[in-house]
N, C-alpha and C positions, 0 to 999 in steps of 0.2 A: 369187558365182558368175561365172565368165567366160563370154563368148560363144564360139562355135565358131571365129570368126576369130582370136581371141586364142590359143586352143589350137593352131590350125593354124600360126601364126607361131612359137610356142614349139617345136613339134615340128620345124619346118623348121630353126630355129636350132640345136637340139640335134643334129639329124641331121648338119648341116654340121660342127659341133664334133666329133662322133664320127668322121667321115671324116678330118678334119684330125689329130686325135689318133692315129688308127690309122696314118696316114702318118708322123707324127713318131716314133711308137713303133718302126716298122721302120727308121727312119733312124739310130737310136741303137744303140750297141753298142761292144764293145771294139775292133772293127775299123772304122776310118773309111772309109766308102764315099761317093764324091761323089754329090750329089743327082741329077745328071743320069744317072749310071749306074744308080741305083736306079729311076728312072723308066723307063729303057730295059728293065730286067729285068722290071718289072711289065707292060709292054706286049708283052713277048716278043721284043724286039730283042736283038742280040748286044752283049756287053760287053767291056771291055778285059781283064778277068780272069775266068776261069771260076770261081775260088774265090769271087768276090763273088756270082755267081749262086747258088752252092750255099748260101752264108750266108743270103742273102735268102729264097730259095724253100724251103729245108729247115729253117731255124731261126727267122728273124725273123717271117716271115709266119705260120707255124703258131702261134708264140707269141702274136702279136697277135690272131689269131682265137680262140685259147684264152682270152685275157683277156676278149674280148667275150662268149663263151659262158658262162664261169664267172661273170663279173660280173652279167650279166643273169639267169642261172639262179638264183643264190643270192638276188638281189634279189627276184625273183618269189616264191621260196620264203618269204622273210621277209614279204612282203606277204600271202601266203595265210595264214600262221600268225598274224599280227597281226589279220587279219580274223576268222579262225575262232575264236580264243580271246578276241577283243576285248581284247587286251593289247598296249600299245605296246612292251613289252619282250620280246615273243616274237620269235624268230628262226628261221631254217631248221634250227638244230641242237637245238631244244627236244624233238624227238621221239626223240632218241638215235640218229638215223640216222648222223650223222657219227661218233658214238662207236662204233657198230657197225662202220663202215668202218675206223676206227682199230684196233679190236680185231682185225679180219681181217688188217690189215697187221702188227700186233704179233705175232699168232700165226705169221705167215710169217717175220718177221725175228727177233723175240726168242725165239720157241719153236722155232727151227730146230734147236737142239741135240738136242731130244727129240721133235719132231713132224715131222721130215723136211722143214723149210721150205727148206733149201738145195737139196735135190733138186727140190722143186716149182719153185723159182726157175729152175733150169736147164731144166726141162721147158717152162715157159711163157715163158722169156726175158723180154723187155721187158713182157710182159703180166701178169707174176706179181703185181705190186703192185695193178694195176687189178682183176684177178680176185679177189684176196684181199679187197680193200676192198669190191667189189661183193657178194661172198658175205656178208660181215659186215653190210653195210647191209641186204641182203635179209632176213636172219634177224631183225634187229631190227624191220624194217618188218612182217614177218609177225606178230611178237609184238604190236606196237602195234595193228595192225588187228584181231587177235583180241580184244585188250583193249578196243578201241573199240566192238566189237559187244556187249561184256558190260556196259558202263556207259552210263548215260543222260546224265550230266553231262559237258559238254565239258571243263570244268576238270580233271576226273579224268584225262582222256587226257593233259593237259599234265603232271600230276604223275607219271603212269605213265612218260611219256617221259623226264622228268628222272631217275626212279629207274633206268631202263634205262641212262641215261648214267652214273650213279654206279656201277652194277654193272660195266659194261664198263671204267670207269676203274680200279676196284679190281682186276679181272683183269689189266689192263695193268701195274699197279704190281707185282703178284706176279710176272708174267713178267719185268719189268725187274730185279727183285731177284735173280733167278736167272740173268740173262744176263751175257754178257761185255761189256766196255766198248765194243768195236768194234760189237757188235750194237745196243747202246743208242744209240751215235752215229749209226748208220745210220737207226734209227727216228726219232731226234730231227731229222735232216735232212729226212726225209719230212714230219714234223709242221710244219716251217717253211712248207710250201707251195711249189709251183713251177709256173710256167706254161710253161716252156721244154723240157719233156721229151717232148712228143708227136710221133709221126710222123704222116704224112698218113693212114695206115690207122687209127691210134687216133683221130685227129681226126674221121674219117668216122663211126666208131661213136659217139663223143661227140655229134656233130651230129645223128645220127638220133634218139637218145634225147632230146636237147634239144628237137628239133622236136615230138616226140610230147608232151612235157611242156608246151610253150608252147601247142600246139594245144588240149590239154585245158584249160588255164587260160582260154582265150577261151570255151570251152564252158560254164564255170561262172560267168560274169559275174553272171547273175541271182541264183543262190544266194549269191554273195559279197556283193552289195549288200543282200540281204535279211538276212544274218547281222549286218550292222552294227547293226540295231535289235533283235537278240535272236532266239532260236530260236522263241519263240511267234509273233512277227511273221512269221517265215519260213514257219511252218506255215500261217498265215492266207492266205499267198499261194500255197499248194499245193506248197510245196517239201518234198521227201522228205528229212528231216533226216539220217537215218542214211546213206542212199545218197550224198547230196551231201557229207557229212562224210568218208566213205570215199574218194570220188573226190579230194577236196582233199588228204587225207593221202597218197594214192597219187601224185598229181602232185608234191607237195612232196618225197616220198621219192625219186622218180625224178630230179628236178633236183638235189637235194642230194646224193644218192648218187653220181650220175655225176660231178658236179663234184669231190666229195671223192676219188672213186676215181682220177681222172686228174690232179688237181692238188694233192691233199692238203687238209687242213682250213684254210680261209681265213676268218678272223674279220672281224667288223665290217660287211662289205658287206651281208649280208642283214638286219641289224638297222637300219642307218642309212639306206640308200637309200630305202626306202618313205617315211620321214619327210621326206627331202629332196624327193621327188616330190610329196608332199601339200602341202608348203609352197610349192613353186614353182608348182604348178597350182591350189592353193587349192580342192581338191575331194576328195570321198570316193567319187566314181563310178568303179567299176573299169573301165568302158569307156574312160575317159581314163587312169586310173592304171596299168593293165597295160602299155600301150605306153610310157608315160612311165617307168615303173620299168625296163623292158627297156633303153631307151636310156641312162638316167642310170646304171644299174648298170654297163653296158659302159664308159661314159665314166669313171666313178670308178676302176674297176680298171685301165683303160688309163693313167690319170694315175699311179696308185700304182706300176704296173709300170715306167713311164718313170722315175719317181723312184728306184725300186729298182735300176735299171741303172747309176746313178751315171755319167751321160754322160761320155765320154772316159776311163772307168776300166775296168780288166779285172775288177773285182769286181762282184758282184751281191748286193744285200742280200736277206734273206728277205722275201718278199712279205707274209707275215703281220705282220711288224713294221711295214712301211710302211702297210698298211691301217689298223692301229690308231693309229699315230703321226699319220698324216695325217687320218684320218677322225674319230676321237673328238673332237678339239677343234672340228672343223667342226660336228658334230652338237650339241655343247654350246652353241656360239655361235648356231646356228639356233634351238634350243629356247628359249634365254634371250631372243633377239631377238623371236621370234614369240609366246612365252608361251602357245602353244596347240598341241596335237597333234590332228590330224584322224584319228580312229579310226573 
C-alpha cells in the first residue's frame, strides 16, 4: 500500500497530463491552426480568421470534452462491473445495455423501410440516433433490473445480461439481412464509434447525465469495497445487497447508455482502464480507484482520439479500431509484467 502523499503526487501528475493531452487534442486536425491563435480563441480574444474560431469552439473543443466524458464514464462502468461480479473480464457492456442501444439504432436505420425510421429521423433531426439508442438501452436496463430482483446469485445477472446481448444481436442480424446496402453502411459507420458529432446542446445533456452517474458512484464506495470480499462479508457490514446491487446496475446503465447513445459503442476502454488504474496505484480501495479511473479513462481515450485523427491528415480513423489496436497490447504487457490483477 502507498501513503497518501504518493497518491497525491500521482493524481497531480495525471491531472497535468490530462490537461496537456486535452490541449494537444484540440491543436490537431485537418486544418492547421497556429498555436498562438488557438490560445487566443480559448481565452476569448479575437483571431485572424473567424473560421478558425468556429473550428475550435464548435468542433474540436466539444470533441475533446466528449472524449473525456466517454472515456471516464465507460471506465467507471467497467470498474463497477468488475467489482460487482468479482470478474476481471467484466466490462460496461456485459449487462447488454450497449446491445440495447445498438438495437434501438438498428431499428431506426435498418428498420426504416417498414418501421418508419426515416420519418422519425426527420422529426428528431440530430437527436434521432441518441433518442433511439437511449430507448433501446432503457428497455434492456428495465429487463435486467427486473431479472436482478428475481435471482439471488450475482453471476446469474451476468449470464442474463449476456443473453440479452445475444438476443439483441440476433434481431440486428435479421434486420440487416432485410435491409439495403446503404442502410447497412450507415449502421456500420455508427458502430465504428465517433466523438466528433455532438453539438453544445447535446453535450450539455450528456454532461448532466454523466454527473448524476459519477455522483452516484461516489455514494456507493462502501458497498463496492465490501463486495470485494463477497456478499456474505458485505451483509456482515450491514450492506443491503439487493438495494446496493440495483444502484450499481443503474449507475452503470446510465453511464454506459449515455456514452453509447451519443458516441456509439466504444470497445476496450471500460475493460482495460480499471486494470491500468489498479496497477498504477497498487490498491483495491475504491476511494482511490474511482478518481484514478476517471482521470486515466479520459487520458486513454484522448490519446486514442489523437492517434485516430492522423495528424496533418484529412482522414479520421474509427475510434473503435484505435482503442483496440492501441489498448489491447498495453493491457497484455501490463498483465504479463505485473502477473497479478487486483480485483
